[in-house]
N, C-alpha and C positions, 0 to 999 in steps of 0.2 A: 749180238752182244759183242762189244769190243773190250778186250782185256789188256791191261798193262801189267807186265811181269817185271818187277823191279827188285834188284838185289846186287850185292857185291859179287865180284867174280870169285871163282874158287868154289868152296863147298856150298855157299848160299845159292849160287847160280845153278850148280848141279842139282841141288834140292828142288829148285823150281823146274828145271828141265825134266825131272822125274815125274812131274805132273802131266807129261805129254798126252796121256790118254784123255785128259780133261780138255786141254787147250788146243790140241792138234787140228781140230776142224773149226776153230773159232778165229775171228778177226783179232789179231793180237800185235803187240809190239813189246819190245824189251828195253829196259834201261839198266845199264851196268857199266863197269869200268872198261875202257879200251885197252884190254890186255889180251895176250895171245890165247889163253884158254877160252876166253869169252868169244873172241873172233872165230876160233875153231868150232866151238860148240854151237854157235848161233849163225854159222854160215848160211846165207840165204834168207835169214830172218830180218825183219825190220828192227834195227837197234839204234837207240840214242845213247850217246856216251855221257857219263857224268864224271865229276871230279873225285879224285882220291889222293891221298888217304882220307877216310871219313871219320874214323874213330877219334873223338875228342879234338877234332880239327875245325875250329870255328870258321876259319876262312873258307874252307871247302863246303861247310854246311851252308853258308850264305850263298856261295856260288851254285850249289845244288838246289837251293830255293829258286834261284833264277831259272835253272834248267827245268825244274818241276813246273814252274809257272808257264814257261814257253811250251813245253811238251803237252801238258794237260790242256792248255787252251787250244792247241792245234788238234790234238787227237780226240779229246772228249771221251775217255774210256767210261764204260759202264761199271767196270770192276777193276780194282787194283789188288794184286796178290804179291806178297813178299814173304821171304823167310829171313830177311835181314840183309845187311846190317844197317848201319846208320843212314845210307842213302834212301832207305824207305821212309824215313821220318818226314821230310818235306813233301814227298808224294802222297803220304796218307793224310797229312793235315790239309794240304791244298786240295787234294782230291775230294775231301768232304765238302769244301767250298764249291767245287764244281759238280757236286751231286753224285759222285761215284760211291759205290759200295766197296768195302775193303775187307780183305782176308789176310790175316797175319799168321804165319806158322812159326812158332817158337822152335828154336833148334833142338835137336835130339839130345845133345850133350848137356843140356841144362835140365837137371832133375828136380832141384828144389830151390833154385835161386834165379831171379829174372836177369835177362840181358838188359843192357842200357837201352837198346833200340826197342825191345819189347815194352819196357816201361813207358817209353816216350810215345808209342803208337797206341797202346792199350786204350786210352780214353776215347779214341776216335775210330776204333776198329769194330766193324759190324760182326765179324766172326773171328775170334781169337782162338787158335788151335794150339794145344799143347800135346806133348807126346809121353808124358808121365803123369800119373794121378796126383803125385805130390805137388805138381805145379798148379793144381786147382786151388791150393792154399795161397799161392802167390797171386794168381789171376782167377778170382772167384767166378767170373762170367765165362771162363774159357770152356772149350769143348775138348775133351781128351780123345784123340783119335789114334793114340799110340799104345804103349805098354800100360798095363793096369797098375803095376806098382813095382818099384825097384826091389822092395822087400820080398815080393812073391817070386822073384827070380825070373820074371818075364820082362 
């Protein structure tokens, strides 16, 4: 199984890196921003750089569609995993065209409102993971793997 881990640098990338028990023994590659934190965290990993900033930046969205097309054609991953942000969007939509399965993990700090990236990838995501039960009202097909409820104090 070949895995594409795609996400913005910073917290999103850290979130994906925390999945190491899952991906450590698998054929994998990363797509993220060419920034110091990403270079440090992913030293020795196969990494493709994408364009930033991505939030509400149409020019870089178009550029990242090109990156996604080239990388996905070359690598042909079986699975694409992301926790955001906007760089995930072209990889998820084009990844479906290439036959990849997709897993999206909505960020922990969203308790009852969707992220823009989450809304954009939800229609093509095979497994959409939320971390609060309240988010299942926002994403009805989601799987909650986090806290049971904000109101329960967990």
